N, C-alpha and C positions, 0 to 999 in steps of 0.2 A: 505493499501500501505505501503511495505516495502524497506527500504535501499536502494532506488532508487536515487541517487545523483544527477543524471540528472535531474529528475523531480523536486528538490530541489531549483538546480539552476534556473530550469526555471521561478518556483513560484515567486523565488526572482527575477528575470530579470525584468518580467512581472508587479509586484506589483508597486504600487505608492506610497506606505509605509509600512513601518516594525513597527509590536508591536511584543516588545522582552519580554518576559515572562521567568523569572530565578528563578530556586531553588538552594537550595546547591550544587548540583552538577555542577554548572558552575564555581562555587570557586576553584573544588576542584584542579583542574591546575594550581591554581595560588599557590600551595600548602597550602590551608586551608582545616582544618578539614571539612567532614558531621558527625555530630553526630548522622543521621539518619540510616546510615549505619550498618552493623552488627559488633559491639565492636567497632562503630566509636568511642565514648567518651572514653573508659578504653584505645583505640590503641592509643589515640592523649595524653591521660594523665594517665600514670599505677598507679600514686599515688592514682586517683578516684578508680581505680578497687581493691587496698589493702583496701580501705575506705566502698569497695560495694555502692560507691553513684553514683547513676544514673542521666541521664541529666533530667529525669523529679522532680529529685529532686532539681535539680541546678537550673534550667531556671522556677522558680517561685518567686515570690516577697516574700512567707514565707521564705525562705533563710536565710532573712534578719535579721528575727525573730529566726529561728531556729538555723540556725548556719552560723551565720554573718562572720567568720574569711574566712570559705571556700565561700561563696557567694561573698565576695568582690574581695577575690584573684581570680577568676574564670570570674567576671567579667572583674577586669584589667589586666588580662594575656590576655584574648582575645582580648583587645581594644590596649595593646601593638603589639599583634603578628597582629592584622588585619591593623595598623598603618605600620609597617614594611612592609607588602605583596606587590607585585607589583603587578598589573591585567596582567594575561597572554595575548597573543597575540591574542586570540580569542575576547577579547574585541575590539581593534583596526579591528580587520576583521568587525566587526558587524557593528563599530559607521561608517567605510568608506563604506559600501552600504547603511546604513540608510540616510548618509546626502547626498546620490546622488538622494533620492528620493524627487519629489513635495509635498509631504506630510510630508515627514521627517520622525520621530520616535516617540516612546514613550515607556517606560523601564516600567513594572510590574514585582514586584520581592518581594521574603519572605525573602530575604538575607539583613544582616543587619551591611555589614562589611564593605560596600561604596565605593566597588570593581570599579562601574560602574561611580561614580563623580572622582575617582582617576584618572579612564580610559581616562576621557575627557567628558564624556556624560553631556546636560547641565541637571544640577538639577532640572530646572523648568519643564523637560521630563522624571522626573523619580516618580515613585510613591513605596515608601517603604512601603507595607500593613504589618508588623509588624516593623516597626519604626528600628530605626537606633543606633548603639551602641557608635557612633559619637555625641550623644546628651544625656543630662541628664537630668532626674525630680526630683521633690521629692518625697520621698517616699511615702509620705500621699496624692499627687498629690495637694495642696493646692491651687494651680492656674489652672491646668488644663493645664497649659503649659509645655514647655521644651526649654532648651539651649544648644549650641555650646559645648562640652566639651574640645575643644581645650588647654584652661588652667588647664585642669585636667590632671597632667604627674605622674601617678602611677610607684611605684616601688615592685617589689613583690622577694618572695622566692619560686619557684617553687617545692623545694624539700620538705619544709615543708608544702606547700600550702597554703602561707597566703601571703598577700598584706602589705607590708613594710611602709608604708606610710601612711597619715592619709586620711580616706575616705572625699566624696566629700559632699560640704554641699550645700543646696537649697538657690539659687538664694535670694528668697522671704522671707524665715522663717527662713532659717537658721538651719532648720534640716537636719538629714541625704537625703542625695541625692543616686538615682541609675543611671543605664542606662536608656535610653528612648525604650526599646525594651519591645512588647506586650509578657507576659510569661504564661504558663499556669495559671489557674484560677486568672488572673491578672484582678480586679476589678479597681487598682488604675492607669493604661495606659494611660497619659497624651497625645492624640492623635490629638490635635487641629492641629498640623505643618503638619499633613498626612492629614487632612480634605481639605488643600488648594491642595495637590498633585492631590487627589483623585479627586478635581472639576474638575480641569486642564488637566487628562486624561477623563474625562468626554466629555468635552468639543470636544477634538482632535478627541474621537472616533466617533461622534456626525456628525462632517464635513467628516472624513475620508471614502472614499470608495476604492475599489478594494486592501486591506490590502493583505497583508502574516503576519502571526501568528508565531516566532520563539520563541520554548519552549526551556529549554534548563536544562537540569538537575533537574526537578520538582519532586519528589517521592510520596509515596502515603499515607506515614505516616500521615502528615497532606497536604490534597490534594485540597488546597486552590489555587494555582496555576492554577493546572491542570482542575480545575471544570473552574477556569473564561477564561483560554486558549478555551477549548473545546465550553463553553456556548457563546463566542466572536465570535468565527470561524463561528459557526452557524447560530449567529444574525448577522454578518455581511457579510453572505455568503463567508468568506475569504479563501483562502489557510493558510494551516495548517501544521508545521513540527515539530515534537517531537522526540526531541532528548535526549534520555535517555541509557544507556547502560544495565540497569537493567529491567525499567519498561516502555518501550516504545511502549507499546500497545496503539491502538487508535480507539476510537468508531464509526468512520465513514470508507466508504471503498476508500474514494478519500481522505483521511486524510493521510499524510506521517508519517512512523517511522521511524527513524535512531537509531539503536543500536549501539550508540558509545558515548564515552564521549563526550563534547561541543569542547573543542579544536581540537581534530582528525577532528569533523564533519565538523566544521569550516572551518578549512584548505582545506580541499577536497572539499568543494561546493567553494569556493574562486578559487582554481584551476580552476575548469570549466568555472566560471564566467569568466576568464581573457584570455581562448581560442577564 
């Protein structure tokens, strides 16, 4: 089923709980770049195009050994950018819908930007499957744990692509620290914090009935969110709405695809729910 906003509104209206699954496309309307889109990284950071540095080269623990100046700049720049970004109106719309449901909501996201928490979603109802840039961990993962990054306040020179302040240090061994984000070929990701998030999600799903799953901006390049959404929709016999301007296709006839950006779709559905 395709682009039927009235059907989307009915699914949301009749559900007892909402599972929100989100990829990078959810953050685009907040002004944050989608590195997976065509030319996404180089469009957002032209100096990296001149250096011919790809996202895959940056998003790996090896960058801290092979090119630490660029690695720490990219981490610090994104942290500053995400701290300054304001969640778009779509987050408030989702939160309003979800809080009216008897079973409430849960968020499953590959985004590391912390926008759901900033928009007021309960941190205990969010599972960040790739971690968050707002936490730090030891580069060598000496304790298998992570800590809040609020005291790390980096400064950067974006023209030269370098961090001008000191890199963060591990809270336990005093070695160098990094973002608590799962990167490519990352054998050192400290996942303890997110195991608790996953446990709470599984407990919520075990109790949840009559769900609607709203997937927003999840692409095919790393399809973890898409697979989880589809698998859960089938297992729970839930309504399923996939919102994506480019990759909106769905595997089942009764699943709904909306070929729109997240904010546009959410605002249009909200108008129908208010009628």
